[in-house]
CHARMM internal coordinates of N, CA and C (Angstrom, degrees):
IC EDIT
DIST 1 N 1 CA 1.4558
DIST 1 CA 1 C 1.5228
ANGL 1 N 1 CA 1 C 110.95
DIST 1 C 2 N 1.3293
ANGL 1 CA 1 C 2 N 116.49
DIHE 1 N 1 CA 1 C 2 N -34.22
DIST 2 N 2 CA 1.4630
ANGL 1 C 2 N 2 CA 120.50
DIHE 1 CA 1 C 2 N 2 CA -178.42
DIST 2 CA 2 C 1.5294
ANGL 2 N 2 CA 2 C 111.55
DIHE 1 C 2 N 2 CA 2 C -61.27
DIST 2 C 3 N 1.3138
ANGL 2 CA 2 C 3 N 116.27
DIHE 2 N 2 CA 2 C 3 N -41.44
DIST 3 N 3 CA 1.4709
ANGL 2 C 3 N 3 CA 120.19
DIHE 2 CA 2 C 3 N 3 CA 179.24
DIST 3 CA 3 C 1.5216
ANGL 3 N 3 CA 3 C 110.00
DIHE 2 C 3 N 3 CA 3 C -63.87
DIST 3 C 4 N 1.3269
ANGL 3 CA 3 C 4 N 116.49
DIHE 3 N 3 CA 3 C 4 N -42.94
DIST 4 N 4 CA 1.4604
ANGL 3 C 4 N 4 CA 120.61
DIHE 3 CA 3 C 4 N 4 CA 178.77
DIST 4 CA 4 C 1.5235
ANGL 4 N 4 CA 4 C 110.77
DIHE 3 C 4 N 4 CA 4 C -61.47
DIST 4 C 5 N 1.3072
ANGL 4 CA 4 C 5 N 117.45
DIHE 4 N 4 CA 4 C 5 N -43.55
DIST 5 N 5 CA 1.4656
ANGL 4 C 5 N 5 CA 120.80
DIHE 4 CA 4 C 5 N 5 CA 178.91
DIST 5 CA 5 C 1.5259
ANGL 5 N 5 CA 5 C 111.28
DIHE 4 C 5 N 5 CA 5 C -63.11
DIST 5 C 6 N 1.3230
ANGL 5 CA 5 C 6 N 117.24
DIHE 5 N 5 CA 5 C 6 N -35.62
DIST 6 N 6 CA 1.4698
ANGL 5 C 6 N 6 CA 120.61
DIHE 5 CA 5 C 6 N 6 CA 176.14
DIST 6 CA 6 C 1.5249
ANGL 6 N 6 CA 6 C 110.64
DIHE 5 C 6 N 6 CA 6 C -64.82
DIST 6 C 7 N 1.3275
ANGL 6 CA 6 C 7 N 116.60
DIHE 6 N 6 CA 6 C 7 N -43.67
DIST 7 N 7 CA 1.4725
ANGL 6 C 7 N 7 CA 120.99
DIHE 6 CA 6 C 7 N 7 CA 179.13
DIST 7 CA 7 C 1.5257
ANGL 7 N 7 CA 7 C 109.64
DIHE 6 C 7 N 7 CA 7 C -60.95
DIST 7 C 8 N 1.3206
ANGL 7 CA 7 C 8 N 116.45
DIHE 7 N 7 CA 7 C 8 N -47.08
DIST 8 N 8 CA 1.4634
ANGL 7 C 8 N 8 CA 120.54
DIHE 7 CA 7 C 8 N 8 CA -179.81
DIST 8 CA 8 C 1.5224
ANGL 8 N 8 CA 8 C 111.20
DIHE 7 C 8 N 8 CA 8 C -63.43
DIST 8 C 9 N 1.3157
ANGL 8 CA 8 C 9 N 117.30
DIHE 8 N 8 CA 8 C 9 N -41.49
DIST 9 N 9 CA 1.4658
ANGL 8 C 9 N 9 CA 121.14
DIHE 8 CA 8 C 9 N 9 CA -179.29
DIST 9 CA 9 C 1.5191
ANGL 9 N 9 CA 9 C 112.30
DIHE 8 C 9 N 9 CA 9 C -64.85
DIST 9 C 10 N 1.3187
ANGL 9 CA 9 C 10 N 116.60
DIHE 9 N 9 CA 9 C 10 N -31.09
DIST 10 N 10 CA 1.4697
ANGL 9 C 10 N 10 CA 119.45
DIHE 9 CA 9 C 10 N 10 CA 176.38
DIST 10 CA 10 C 1.5206
ANGL 10 N 10 CA 10 C 110.65
DIHE 9 C 10 N 10 CA 10 C -66.10
DIST 10 C 11 N 1.3335
ANGL 10 CA 10 C 11 N 116.58
DIHE 10 N 10 CA 10 C 11 N -32.82
DIST 11 N 11 CA 1.4675
ANGL 10 C 11 N 11 CA 120.18
DIHE 10 CA 10 C 11 N 11 CA 179.08
DIST 11 CA 11 C 1.5257
ANGL 11 N 11 CA 11 C 111.58
DIHE 10 C 11 N 11 CA 11 C -73.77
DIST 11 C 12 N 1.3361
ANGL 11 CA 11 C 12 N 115.71
DIHE 11 N 11 CA 11 C 12 N -44.20
DIST 12 N 12 CA 1.4661
ANGL 11 C 12 N 12 CA 121.25
DIHE 11 CA 11 C 12 N 12 CA -176.89
DIST 12 CA 12 C 1.5249
ANGL 12 N 12 CA 12 C 109.28
DIHE 11 C 12 N 12 CA 12 C -142.27
DIST 12 C 13 N 1.3227
ANGL 12 CA 12 C 13 N 117.66
DIHE 12 N 12 CA 12 C 13 N 86.34
DIST 13 N 13 CA 1.4708
ANGL 12 C 13 N 13 CA 121.17
DIHE 12 CA 12 C 13 N 13 CA -177.44
DIST 13 CA 13 C 1.5286
ANGL 13 N 13 CA 13 C 114.25
DIHE 12 C 13 N 13 CA 13 C -61.49
DIST 13 C 14 N 1.3233
ANGL 13 CA 13 C 14 N 117.59
DIHE 13 N 13 CA 13 C 14 N -20.06
DIST 14 N 14 CA 1.4568
ANGL 13 C 14 N 14 CA 121.82
DIHE 13 CA 13 C 14 N 14 CA -175.60
DIST 14 CA 14 C 1.5304
ANGL 14 N 14 CA 14 C 114.21
DIHE 13 C 14 N 14 CA 14 C -86.74
DIST 14 C 15 N 1.3387
ANGL 14 CA 14 C 15 N 117.93
DIHE 14 N 14 CA 14 C 15 N -2.28
DIST 15 N 15 CA 1.4686
ANGL 14 C 15 N 15 CA 121.58
DIHE 14 CA 14 C 15 N 15 CA -175.39
DIST 15 CA 15 C 1.5284
ANGL 15 N 15 CA 15 C 110.16
DIHE 14 C 15 N 15 CA 15 C -102.39
DIST 15 C 16 N 1.3239
ANGL 15 CA 15 C 16 N 115.74
DIHE 15 N 15 CA 15 C 16 N 137.65
DIST 16 N 16 CA 1.4670
ANGL 15 C 16 N 16 CA 121.46
DIHE 15 CA 15 C 16 N 16 CA 174.97
DIST 16 CA 16 C 1.5279
ANGL 16 N 16 CA 16 C 108.08
DIHE 15 C 16 N 16 CA 16 C -87.89
DIST 16 C 17 N 1.3164
ANGL 16 CA 16 C 17 N 115.86
DIHE 16 N 16 CA 16 C 17 N 90.43
DIST 17 N 17 CA 1.4552
ANGL 16 C 17 N 17 CA 121.07
DIHE 16 CA 16 C 17 N 17 CA -174.83
DIST 17 CA 17 C 1.5243
ANGL 17 N 17 CA 17 C 113.24
DIHE 16 C 17 N 17 CA 17 C -70.89
DIST 17 C 18 N 1.3183
ANGL 17 CA 17 C 18 N 117.56
DIHE 17 N 17 CA 17 C 18 N -18.12
DIST 18 N 18 CA 1.4648
ANGL 17 C 18 N 18 CA 119.51
DIHE 17 CA 17 C 18 N 18 CA 179.61
DIST 18 CA 18 C 1.5204
ANGL 18 N 18 CA 18 C 111.97
DIHE 17 C 18 N 18 CA 18 C -73.25
DIST 18 C 19 N 1.3162
ANGL 18 CA 18 C 19 N 118.05
DIHE 18 N 18 CA 18 C 19 N -25.73
DIST 19 N 19 CA 1.4589
ANGL 18 C 19 N 19 CA 120.17
DIHE 18 CA 18 C 19 N 19 CA -178.62
DIST 19 CA 19 C 1.5242
ANGL 19 N 19 CA 19 C 114.29
DIHE 18 C 19 N 19 CA 19 C -113.87
DIST 19 C 20 N 1.3093
ANGL 19 CA 19 C 20 N 118.58
DIHE 19 N 19 CA 19 C 20 N -17.93
DIST 20 N 20 CA 1.4590
ANGL 19 C 20 N 20 CA 121.47
DIHE 19 CA 19 C 20 N 20 CA -176.83
DIST 20 CA 20 C 1.5359
ANGL 20 N 20 CA 20 C 110.42
DIHE 19 C 20 N 20 CA 20 C -77.21
DIST 20 C 21 N 1.3341
ANGL 20 CA 20 C 21 N 115.52
DIHE 20 N 20 CA 20 C 21 N 129.80
DIST 21 N 21 CA 1.4635
ANGL 20 C 21 N 21 CA 119.53
DIHE 20 CA 20 C 21 N 21 CA 177.48
DIST 21 CA 21 C 1.5281
ANGL 21 N 21 CA 21 C 111.79
DIHE 20 C 21 N 21 CA 21 C -126.79
DIST 21 C 22 N 1.3309
ANGL 21 CA 21 C 22 N 115.36
DIHE 21 N 21 CA 21 C 22 N 26.06
DIST 22 N 22 CA 1.4674
ANGL 21 C 22 N 22 CA 120.85
DIHE 21 CA 21 C 22 N 22 CA 178.51
DIST 22 CA 22 C 1.5342
ANGL 22 N 22 CA 22 C 110.45
DIHE 21 C 22 N 22 CA 22 C -132.79
DIST 22 C 23 N 1.3075
ANGL 22 CA 22 C 23 N 116.10
DIHE 22 N 22 CA 22 C 23 N 40.04
DIST 23 N 23 CA 1.4692
ANGL 22 C 23 N 23 CA 120.24
DIHE 22 CA 22 C 23 N 23 CA -175.55
DIST 23 CA 23 C 1.5285
ANGL 23 N 23 CA 23 C 112.30
DIHE 22 C 23 N 23 CA 23 C -61.18
DIST 23 C 24 N 1.3185
ANGL 23 CA 23 C 24 N 116.43
DIHE 23 N 23 CA 23 C 24 N -39.24
DIST 24 N 24 CA 1.4644
ANGL 23 C 24 N 24 CA 120.42
DIHE 23 CA 23 C 24 N 24 CA 178.71
DIST 24 CA 24 C 1.5260
ANGL 24 N 24 CA 24 C 109.71
DIHE 23 C 24 N 24 CA 24 C -85.83
DIST 24 C 25 N 1.3434
ANGL 24 CA 24 C 25 N 116.09
DIHE 24 N 24 CA 24 C 25 N -47.71
DIST 25 N 25 CA 1.4685
ANGL 24 C 25 N 25 CA 121.00
DIHE 24 CA 24 C 25 N 25 CA -177.01
DIST 25 CA 25 C 1.5186
ANGL 25 N 25 CA 25 C 112.52
DIHE 24 C 25 N 25 CA 25 C -56.17
DIST 25 C 26 N 1.3392
ANGL 25 CA 25 C 26 N 117.15
DIHE 25 N 25 CA 25 C 26 N -36.91
DIST 26 N 26 CA 1.4643
ANGL 25 C 26 N 26 CA 121.12
DIHE 25 CA 25 C 26 N 26 CA -179.33
DIST 26 CA 26 C 1.5340
ANGL 26 N 26 CA 26 C 112.96
DIHE 25 C 26 N 26 CA 26 C -96.56
DIST 26 C 27 N 1.3082
ANGL 26 CA 26 C 27 N 116.73
DIHE 26 N 26 CA 26 C 27 N 12.49
DIST 27 N 27 CA 1.4708
ANGL 26 C 27 N 27 CA 122.96
DIHE 26 CA 26 C 27 N 27 CA 177.89
DIST 27 CA 27 C 1.5255
ANGL 27 N 27 CA 27 C 113.40
DIHE 26 C 27 N 27 CA 27 C 57.78
DIST 27 C 28 N 1.3254
ANGL 27 CA 27 C 28 N 116.35
DIHE 27 N 27 CA 27 C 28 N 32.25
DIST 28 N 28 CA 1.4604
ANGL 27 C 28 N 28 CA 120.04
DIHE 27 CA 27 C 28 N 28 CA 175.47
DIST 28 CA 28 C 1.5245
ANGL 28 N 28 CA 28 C 109.05
DIHE 27 C 28 N 28 CA 28 C -72.92
DIST 28 C 29 N 1.3278
ANGL 28 CA 28 C 29 N 115.74
DIHE 28 N 28 CA 28 C 29 N -42.25
DIST 29 N 29 CA 1.4657
ANGL 28 C 29 N 29 CA 121.20
DIHE 28 CA 28 C 29 N 29 CA 174.83
DIST 29 CA 29 C 1.5214
ANGL 29 N 29 CA 29 C 108.75
DIHE 28 C 29 N 29 CA 29 C -101.73
DIST 29 C 30 N 1.3275
ANGL 29 CA 29 C 30 N 115.82
DIHE 29 N 29 CA 29 C 30 N 129.48
DIST 30 N 30 CA 1.4661
ANGL 29 C 30 N 30 CA 119.54
DIHE 29 CA 29 C 30 N 30 CA 176.26
DIST 30 CA 30 C 1.5313
ANGL 30 N 30 CA 30 C 109.22
DIHE 29 C 30 N 30 CA 30 C -106.21
DIST 30 C 31 N 1.3082
ANGL 30 CA 30 C 31 N 116.18
DIHE 30 N 30 CA 30 C 31 N -176.97
DIST 31 N 31 CA 1.4681
ANGL 30 C 31 N 31 CA 120.42
DIHE 30 CA 30 C 31 N 31 CA -174.92
DIST 31 CA 31 C 1.5330
ANGL 31 N 31 CA 31 C 111.99
DIHE 30 C 31 N 31 CA 31 C -62.23
DIST 31 C 32 N 1.3066
ANGL 31 CA 31 C 32 N 117.54
DIHE 31 N 31 CA 31 C 32 N -35.39
DIST 32 N 32 CA 1.4657
ANGL 31 C 32 N 32 CA 119.81
DIHE 31 CA 31 C 32 N 32 CA 178.02
DIST 32 CA 32 C 1.5256
ANGL 32 N 32 CA 32 C 111.05
DIHE 31 C 32 N 32 CA 32 C -67.57
DIST 32 C 33 N 1.3408
ANGL 32 CA 32 C 33 N 116.16
DIHE 32 N 32 CA 32 C 33 N -37.98
DIST 33 N 33 CA 1.4665
ANGL 32 C 33 N 33 CA 120.36
DIHE 32 CA 32 C 33 N 33 CA 175.95
DIST 33 CA 33 C 1.5241
ANGL 33 N 33 CA 33 C 110.49
DIHE 32 C 33 N 33 CA 33 C -62.39
DIST 33 C 34 N 1.3184
ANGL 33 CA 33 C 34 N 116.65
DIHE 33 N 33 CA 33 C 34 N -41.20
DIST 34 N 34 CA 1.4707
ANGL 33 C 34 N 34 CA 120.98
DIHE 33 CA 33 C 34 N 34 CA -179.40
DIST 34 CA 34 C 1.5239
ANGL 34 N 34 CA 34 C 109.90
DIHE 33 C 34 N 34 CA 34 C -62.61
DIST 34 C 35 N 1.3166
ANGL 34 CA 34 C 35 N 117.03
DIHE 34 N 34 CA 34 C 35 N -44.52
DIST 35 N 35 CA 1.4662
ANGL 34 C 35 N 35 CA 120.91
DIHE 34 CA 34 C 35 N 35 CA 179.30
DIST 35 CA 35 C 1.5325
ANGL 35 N 35 CA 35 C 110.00
DIHE 34 C 35 N 35 CA 35 C -62.50
DIST 35 C 36 N 1.3130
ANGL 35 CA 35 C 36 N 116.45
DIHE 35 N 35 CA 35 C 36 N -43.65
DIST 36 N 36 CA 1.4644
ANGL 35 C 36 N 36 CA 120.77
DIHE 35 CA 35 C 36 N 36 CA 177.68
DIST 36 CA 36 C 1.5240
ANGL 36 N 36 CA 36 C 110.59
DIHE 35 C 36 N 36 CA 36 C -62.03
DIST 36 C 37 N 1.3243
ANGL 36 CA 36 C 37 N 116.41
DIHE 36 N 36 CA 36 C 37 N -45.18
DIST 37 N 37 CA 1.4672
ANGL 36 C 37 N 37 CA 120.84
DIHE 36 CA 36 C 37 N 37 CA 178.70
DIST 37 CA 37 C 1.5229
ANGL 37 N 37 CA 37 C 111.83
DIHE 36 C 37 N 37 CA 37 C -59.11
DIST 37 C 38 N 1.3206
ANGL 37 CA 37 C 38 N 116.46
DIHE 37 N 37 CA 37 C 38 N -45.81
DIST 38 N 38 CA 1.4646
ANGL 37 C 38 N 38 CA 120.70
DIHE 37 CA 37 C 38 N 38 CA -179.17
DIST 38 CA 38 C 1.5287
ANGL 38 N 38 CA 38 C 110.05
DIHE 37 C 38 N 38 CA 38 C -60.32
DIST 38 C 39 N 1.3135
ANGL 38 CA 38 C 39 N 117.12
DIHE 38 N 38 CA 38 C 39 N -43.46
DIST 39 N 39 CA 1.4693
ANGL 38 C 39 N 39 CA 120.87
DIHE 38 CA 38 C 39 N 39 CA 179.07
DIST 39 CA 39 C 1.5253
ANGL 39 N 39 CA 39 C 111.27
DIHE 38 C 39 N 39 CA 39 C -64.83
DIST 39 C 40 N 1.3300
ANGL 39 CA 39 C 40 N 117.11
DIHE 39 N 39 CA 39 C 40 N -45.06
DIST 40 N 40 CA 1.4639
ANGL 39 C 40 N 40 CA 121.20
DIHE 39 CA 39 C 40 N 40 CA -179.61
DIST 40 CA 40 C 1.5280
ANGL 40 N 40 CA 40 C 111.36
DIHE 39 C 40 N 40 CA 40 C -65.42
DIST 40 C 41 N 1.3171
ANGL 40 CA 40 C 41 N 116.63
DIHE 40 N 40 CA 40 C 41 N -42.62
DIST 41 N 41 CA 1.4688
ANGL 40 C 41 N 41 CA 121.08
DIHE 40 CA 40 C 41 N 41 CA 179.39
DIST 41 CA 41 C 1.5217
ANGL 41 N 41 CA 41 C 109.91
DIHE 40 C 41 N 41 CA 41 C -64.26
DIST 41 C 42 N 1.3130
ANGL 41 CA 41 C 42 N 116.45
DIHE 41 N 41 CA 41 C 42 N -42.84
DIST 42 N 42 CA 1.4627
ANGL 41 C 42 N 42 CA 120.36
DIHE 41 CA 41 C 42 N 42 CA 178.13
DIST 42 CA 42 C 1.5184
ANGL 42 N 42 CA 42 C 110.90
DIHE 41 C 42 N 42 CA 42 C -59.07
DIST 42 C 43 N 1.3123
ANGL 42 CA 42 C 43 N 116.28
DIHE 42 N 42 CA 42 C 43 N -42.16
DIST 43 N 43 CA 1.4620
ANGL 42 C 43 N 43 CA 121.64
DIHE 42 CA 42 C 43 N 43 CA -179.09
DIST 43 CA 43 C 1.5254
ANGL 43 N 43 CA 43 C 111.88
DIHE 42 C 43 N 43 CA 43 C -71.00
DIST 43 C 44 N 1.3204
ANGL 43 CA 43 C 44 N 117.55
DIHE 43 N 43 CA 43 C 44 N -47.87
DIST 44 N 44 CA 1.4664
ANGL 43 C 44 N 44 CA 122.23
DIHE 43 CA 43 C 44 N 44 CA -174.80
DIST 44 CA 44 C 1.5282
ANGL 44 N 44 CA 44 C 113.70
DIHE 43 C 44 N 44 CA 44 C -73.77
DIST 44 C 45 N 1.3327
ANGL 44 CA 44 C 45 N 116.01
DIHE 44 N 44 CA 44 C 45 N -39.15
DIST 45 N 45 CA 1.4637
ANGL 44 C 45 N 45 CA 120.03
DIHE 44 CA 44 C 45 N 45 CA -173.21
DIST 45 CA 45 C 1.5260
ANGL 45 N 45 CA 45 C 113.41
DIHE 44 C 45 N 45 CA 45 C -106.46
DIST 45 C 46 N 1.3407
ANGL 45 CA 45 C 46 N 116.81
DIHE 45 N 45 CA 45 C 46 N -4.72
DIST 46 N 46 CA 1.4628
ANGL 45 C 46 N 46 CA 122.55
DIHE 45 CA 45 C 46 N 46 CA -179.80
DIST 46 CA 46 C 1.5307
ANGL 46 N 46 CA 46 C 111.62
DIHE 45 C 46 N 46 CA 46 C 56.67
DIST 46 C 47 N 1.3270
ANGL 46 CA 46 C 47 N 116.00
DIHE 46 N 46 CA 46 C 47 N 46.89
DIST 47 N 47 CA 1.4568
ANGL 46 C 47 N 47 CA 122.24
DIHE 46 CA 46 C 47 N 47 CA 174.64
DIST 47 CA 47 C 1.5200
ANGL 47 N 47 CA 47 C 108.84
DIHE 46 C 47 N 47 CA 47 C -128.74
DIST 47 C 48 N 1.3191
ANGL 47 CA 47 C 48 N 115.24
DIHE 47 N 47 CA 47 C 48 N 152.23
DIST 48 N 48 CA 1.4518
ANGL 47 C 48 N 48 CA 121.08
DIHE 47 CA 47 C 48 N 48 CA 173.70
DIST 48 CA 48 C 1.5177
ANGL 48 N 48 CA 48 C 108.09
DIHE 47 C 48 N 48 CA 48 C -108.90
DIST 48 C 49 N 1.3205
ANGL 48 CA 48 C 49 N 115.82
DIHE 48 N 48 CA 48 C 49 N 128.45
DIST 49 N 49 CA 1.4628
ANGL 48 C 49 N 49 CA 120.42
DIHE 48 CA 48 C 49 N 49 CA 179.25
DIST 49 CA 49 C 1.5290
ANGL 49 N 49 CA 49 C 107.47
DIHE 48 C 49 N 49 CA 49 C -92.35
DIST 49 C 50 N 1.3478
ANGL 49 CA 49 C 50 N 116.51
DIHE 49 N 49 CA 49 C 50 N 112.00
DIST 50 N 50 CA 1.4633
ANGL 49 C 50 N 50 CA 119.18
DIHE 49 CA 49 C 50 N 50 CA -180.00
DIST 50 CA 50 C 1.5261
ANGL 50 N 50 CA 50 C 111.63
DIHE 49 C 50 N 50 CA 50 C -67.88
DIST 50 C 51 N 1.3132
ANGL 50 CA 50 C 51 N 115.75
DIHE 50 N 50 CA 50 C 51 N 154.27
DIST 51 N 51 CA 1.4702
ANGL 50 C 51 N 51 CA 121.66
DIHE 50 CA 50 C 51 N 51 CA -176.70
DIST 51 CA 51 C 1.5215
ANGL 51 N 51 CA 51 C 112.11
DIHE 50 C 51 N 51 CA 51 C -54.85
DIST 51 C 52 N 1.3383
ANGL 51 CA 51 C 52 N 117.62
DIHE 51 N 51 CA 51 C 52 N -37.22
DIST 52 N 52 CA 1.4678
ANGL 51 C 52 N 52 CA 119.53
DIHE 51 CA 51 C 52 N 52 CA -177.67
DIST 52 CA 52 C 1.5277
ANGL 52 N 52 CA 52 C 112.93
DIHE 51 C 52 N 52 CA 52 C -69.13
DIST 52 C 53 N 1.3278
ANGL 52 CA 52 C 53 N 117.46
DIHE 52 N 52 CA 52 C 53 N -13.75
DIST 53 N 53 CA 1.4706
ANGL 52 C 53 N 53 CA 121.73
DIHE 52 CA 52 C 53 N 53 CA 177.69
DIST 53 CA 53 C 1.5316
ANGL 53 N 53 CA 53 C 112.10
DIHE 52 C 53 N 53 CA 53 C -92.37
DIST 53 C 54 N 1.3192
ANGL 53 CA 53 C 54 N 117.00
DIHE 53 N 53 CA 53 C 54 N -6.15
DIST 54 N 54 CA 1.4701
ANGL 53 C 54 N 54 CA 120.82
DIHE 53 CA 53 C 54 N 54 CA -179.46
DIST 54 CA 54 C 1.5282
ANGL 54 N 54 CA 54 C 107.92
DIHE 53 C 54 N 54 CA 54 C -87.60
DIST 54 C 55 N 1.3358
ANGL 54 CA 54 C 55 N 113.71
DIHE 54 N 54 CA 54 C 55 N 76.14
DIST 55 N 55 CA 1.4633
ANGL 54 C 55 N 55 CA 122.21
DIHE 54 CA 54 C 55 N 55 CA -179.62
DIST 55 CA 55 C 1.5275
ANGL 55 N 55 CA 55 C 107.94
DIHE 54 C 55 N 55 CA 55 C -128.69
DIST 55 C 56 N 1.3251
ANGL 55 CA 55 C 56 N 117.06
DIHE 55 N 55 CA 55 C 56 N 154.98
DIST 56 N 56 CA 1.4662
ANGL 55 C 56 N 56 CA 119.82
DIHE 55 CA 55 C 56 N 56 CA -176.84
DIST 56 CA 56 C 1.5271
ANGL 56 N 56 CA 56 C 114.28
DIHE 55 C 56 N 56 CA 56 C -53.41
DIST 56 C 57 N 1.3274
ANGL 56 CA 56 C 57 N 117.56
DIHE 56 N 56 CA 56 C 57 N -38.20
DIST 57 N 57 CA 1.4649
ANGL 56 C 57 N 57 CA 120.14
DIHE 56 CA 56 C 57 N 57 CA -177.75
DIST 57 CA 57 C 1.5296
ANGL 57 N 57 CA 57 C 111.95
DIHE 56 C 57 N 57 CA 57 C -57.79
DIST 57 C 58 N 1.3259
ANGL 57 CA 57 C 58 N 117.51
DIHE 57 N 57 CA 57 C 58 N -33.27
DIST 58 N 58 CA 1.4623
ANGL 57 C 58 N 58 CA 121.25
DIHE 57 CA 57 C 58 N 58 CA -177.98
DIST 58 CA 58 C 1.5295
ANGL 58 N 58 CA 58 C 113.30
DIHE 57 C 58 N 58 CA 58 C -82.47
DIST 58 C 59 N 1.3161
ANGL 58 CA 58 C 59 N 117.51
DIHE 58 N 58 CA 58 C 59 N -13.46
DIST 59 N 59 CA 1.4620
ANGL 58 C 59 N 59 CA 121.10
DIHE 58 CA 58 C 59 N 59 CA -175.54
DIST 59 CA 59 C 1.5283
ANGL 59 N 59 CA 59 C 113.26
DIHE 58 C 59 N 59 CA 59 C -120.13
DIST 59 C 60 N 1.3322
ANGL 59 CA 59 C 60 N 117.84
DIHE 59 N 59 CA 59 C 60 N 5.50
DIST 60 N 60 CA 1.4613
ANGL 59 C 60 N 60 CA 121.11
DIHE 59 CA 59 C 60 N 60 CA -175.98
DIST 60 CA 60 C 1.5201
ANGL 60 N 60 CA 60 C 113.53
DIHE 59 C 60 N 60 CA 60 C -76.40
DIST 60 C 61 N 1.3404
ANGL 60 CA 60 C 61 N 116.87
DIHE 60 N 60 CA 60 C 61 N -17.79
DIST 61 N 61 CA 1.4627
ANGL 60 C 61 N 61 CA 119.89
DIHE 60 CA 60 C 61 N 61 CA 178.29
DIST 61 CA 61 C 1.5238
ANGL 61 N 61 CA 61 C 109.19
DIHE 60 C 61 N 61 CA 61 C -151.62
DIST 61 C 62 N 1.3157
ANGL 61 CA 61 C 62 N 115.12
DIHE 61 N 61 CA 61 C 62 N 160.79
DIST 62 N 62 CA 1.4693
ANGL 61 C 62 N 62 CA 119.53
DIHE 61 CA 61 C 62 N 62 CA 176.65
DIST 62 CA 62 C 1.5207
ANGL 62 N 62 CA 62 C 109.81
DIHE 61 C 62 N 62 CA 62 C -63.70
DIST 62 C 63 N 1.3340
ANGL 62 CA 62 C 63 N 117.29
DIHE 62 N 62 CA 62 C 63 N -37.34
DIST 63 N 63 CA 1.4648
ANGL 62 C 63 N 63 CA 121.00
DIHE 62 CA 62 C 63 N 63 CA 179.66
DIST 63 CA 63 C 1.5202
ANGL 63 N 63 CA 63 C 111.29
DIHE 62 C 63 N 63 CA 63 C -62.89
DIST 63 C 64 N 1.3260
ANGL 63 CA 63 C 64 N 117.03
DIHE 63 N 63 CA 63 C 64 N -43.98
DIST 64 N 64 CA 1.4676
ANGL 63 C 64 N 64 CA 120.88
DIHE 63 CA 63 C 64 N 64 CA 179.03
DIST 64 CA 64 C 1.5195
ANGL 64 N 64 CA 64 C 110.51
DIHE 63 C 64 N 64 CA 64 C -65.18
DIST 64 C 65 N 1.3013
ANGL 64 CA 64 C 65 N 116.21
DIHE 64 N 64 CA 64 C 65 N -40.58
DIST 65 N 65 CA 1.4612
ANGL 64 C 65 N 65 CA 120.64
DIHE 64 CA 64 C 65 N 65 CA 179.66
DIST 65 CA 65 C 1.5236
ANGL 65 N 65 CA 65 C 110.69
DIHE 64 C 65 N 65 CA 65 C -66.26
DIST 65 C 66 N 1.3156
ANGL 65 CA 65 C 66 N 116.96
DIHE 65 N 65 CA 65 C 66 N -40.60
DIST 66 N 66 CA 1.4565
ANGL 65 C 66 N 66 CA 120.42
DIHE 65 CA 65 C 66 N 66 CA 178.77
DIST 66 CA 66 C 1.5290
ANGL 66 N 66 CA 66 C 110.92
DIHE 65 C 66 N 66 CA 66 C -68.10
DIST 66 C 67 N 1.3196
ANGL 66 CA 66 C 67 N 116.94
DIHE 66 N 66 CA 66 C 67 N -36.00
DIST 67 N 67 CA 1.4733
ANGL 66 C 67 N 67 CA 120.62
DIHE 66 CA 66 C 67 N 67 CA 175.79
DIST 67 CA 67 C 1.5281
ANGL 67 N 67 CA 67 C 109.94
DIHE 66 C 67 N 67 CA 67 C -62.45
DIST 67 C 68 N 1.3242
ANGL 67 CA 67 C 68 N 117.06
DIHE 67 N 67 CA 67 C 68 N -39.65
DIST 68 N 68 CA 1.4666
ANGL 67 C 68 N 68 CA 121.05
DIHE 67 CA 67 C 68 N 68 CA 176.44
DIST 68 CA 68 C 1.5221
ANGL 68 N 68 CA 68 C 110.34
DIHE 67 C 68 N 68 CA 68 C -62.25
DIST 68 C 69 N 1.3160
ANGL 68 CA 68 C 69 N 117.06
DIHE 68 N 68 CA 68 C 69 N -45.87
DIST 69 N 69 CA 1.4724
ANGL 68 C 69 N 69 CA 120.92
DIHE 68 CA 68 C 69 N 69 CA 179.62
DIST 69 CA 69 C 1.5270
ANGL 69 N 69 CA 69 C 109.82
DIHE 68 C 69 N 69 CA 69 C -59.54
DIST 69 C 70 N 1.3329
ANGL 69 CA 69 C 70 N 116.95
DIHE 69 N 69 CA 69 C 70 N -46.49
DIST 70 N 70 CA 1.4643
ANGL 69 C 70 N 70 CA 119.90
DIHE 69 CA 69 C 70 N 70 CA -179.75
DIST 70 CA 70 C 1.5215
ANGL 70 N 70 CA 70 C 111.48
DIHE 69 C 70 N 70 CA 70 C -61.95
DIST 70 C 71 N 1.3335
ANGL 70 CA 70 C 71 N 116.22
DIHE 70 N 70 CA 70 C 71 N -40.73
DIST 71 N 71 CA 1.4657
ANGL 70 C 71 N 71 CA 120.68
DIHE 70 CA 70 C 71 N 71 CA 178.57
DIST 71 CA 71 C 1.5236
ANGL 71 N 71 CA 71 C 110.61
DIHE 70 C 71 N 71 CA 71 C -62.17
DIST 71 C 72 N 1.3262
ANGL 71 CA 71 C 72 N 116.92
DIHE 71 N 71 CA 71 C 72 N -42.79
DIST 72 N 72 CA 1.4587
ANGL 71 C 72 N 72 CA 120.83
DIHE 71 CA 71 C 72 N 72 CA -179.97
DIST 72 CA 72 C 1.5283
ANGL 72 N 72 CA 72 C 112.02
DIHE 71 C 72 N 72 CA 72 C -68.67
DIST 72 C 73 N 1.3304
ANGL 72 CA 72 C 73 N 116.81
DIHE 72 N 72 CA 72 C 73 N -35.06
DIST 73 N 73 CA 1.4578
ANGL 72 C 73 N 73 CA 120.98
DIHE 72 CA 72 C 73 N 73 CA 177.77
DIST 73 CA 73 C 1.5290
ANGL 73 N 73 CA 73 C 111.40
DIHE 72 C 73 N 73 CA 73 C -66.26
DIST 73 C 74 N 1.3269
ANGL 73 CA 73 C 74 N 116.66
DIHE 73 N 73 CA 73 C 74 N -31.34
DIST 74 N 74 CA 1.4651
ANGL 73 C 74 N 74 CA 121.71
DIHE 73 CA 73 C 74 N 74 CA -178.62
DIST 74 CA 74 C 1.5259
ANGL 74 N 74 CA 74 C 112.75
DIHE 73 C 74 N 74 CA 74 C -77.31
DIST 74 C 75 N 1.3144
ANGL 74 CA 74 C 75 N 117.00
DIHE 74 N 74 CA 74 C 75 N -15.74
DIST 75 N 75 CA 1.4764
ANGL 74 C 75 N 75 CA 119.94
DIHE 74 CA 74 C 75 N 75 CA -177.85
DIST 75 CA 75 C 1.5059
ANGL 75 N 75 CA 75 C 112.25
DIHE 74 C 75 N 75 CA 75 C -78.02
END
COOR INIT
IC SEED 1 N 1 CA 1 C
IC BUILD
């Protein structure tokens, strides 16, 4: 989770990613951020995020995103 929080903080240093759960709903993350996140996550965690997993529910919070990473790692 720490690595993910570092990646997110590099995108938006002013956001408290540990408590925010409306990253998509409040337009904190935009489409370019999502693309950057997917690339960084793929590189750091050695997982590929399939297109069907690129939905707001998976990107609305750091916890949801980390749950997605863990799920993909288990596959």
